[in-house]
N, C-alpha and C positions, 0 to 999 in steps of 0.2 A: 504494500500500500504506500502510495506517495506521501511524503511527510508534509502535511498541511496543518499541523497543530499550530494554533494561534492563541496568544494570550488575549485577554478581554480587550485591552487597549488596541491591539493589532486588528482584532475583528471590527471594533467600532470604527477604526480608521479606514479599513477596507470597505466597510458599509458605506461610508461617505463617498469613497472613490467609485464603487459600483453604481451609486446613484448619479454621479456627475460625469463619469468618464466619457470621452477623454477630457481631462481637466488640467489647466495650466497650474504649475506648481505654486505660483504666487497666489492665485485664487484659492488653491487648496489650503495654503497657510491661513488665509483669512477665514475660511469656513471652519477649519480646525480650531482656530482661536475662539470663534463664536460658539461652536457646538461642543468642543471638548475642553476649552480653556487652555489650549496648548500655545506655547511660545513658538515663534517661527523656527527656532533651532530644533525644537522637539519634532516638529513636522518633518523638517529636512532629514533629521536623524532616522526617523521612521521610514521615510522614502528610501534612504540609503540601505538600511538594514533589510527591508523587504525586497529591494531590488537585488541585493546580494543573494538572497534566498530564492530568487527567480519567481517571486510572487507578484512583483510589480515591475513595470518598465518605465523608466524616466528618460525620455528622449526629446531633446530640444525643448526642455522645460515643460513637456507634456507628459502627464502621468496616466498610465492605463494599467489595469489589472491583467496579469497573465493567467490567473485562475478565476474561474467563475464561482459565484456565490454557491451554486449547487454542488460544486466539487468540494468546497469546504464543509458544507452542511453534511454531505455524504460521509466525508472522512470523520467529522466530529461525532456523527450519530453511530457510525460503526465502532469507533473507539469507545464510546459510552456503552454500547451494547456488549462489547467484549469485556470491558473493565467491570461494569456493575452487574451484568446479567449473564455472564459466562457465555455470551454469544447467542443467548436464547431470545428470539423475538417474542414467542408466546409469554415468557416470563416477564419481559419488559412490558408488553401490552397489558398483562394482568395487573402489574404494579401501577402502571400509568392510569388505567381505567378504574382502579379501585375507588369506590365512592364517587364516581363521576357518571353523569348521565349524558348519553349522546343524543343529538337531535336525529330525527329520521334522515335528514339530508346527510349528516356526517356519517351515519351508519351505512347509508347507500354508497357514499364515496369510498369508504374503507372497504366495503364489500367488492366494489368494482376494482380497487387496487389489488385485492387478493385474487380475484378472478384473472386479472391481467397477468399477475405474477406467476400463476400456475399454468398458464398456456404454453 
């Protein structure tokens, strides 16, 4: 599995980039100051570190993500499933749904996902 583990701050930063990309690095520093309270140097450090890890690309002062949100979500959910539920999706679902009520629409959506996954 590709290493896509992100710290919370990295994920919040990427979330901004996914919403705005392609984004000028100067504009990104302004948004990060507003949304995250980061100084300009913090934003540029994060750009550099995530670029070194090949998660971002910073070319001609334009920042884009090299990984999609869905890739990170898939990695994080698989890591959680392995770590906390011994890789068992039924055990995860049982724990997650304990004391929760699904709407009819949610149940139908989940049922369709199950049907699609078993084809």
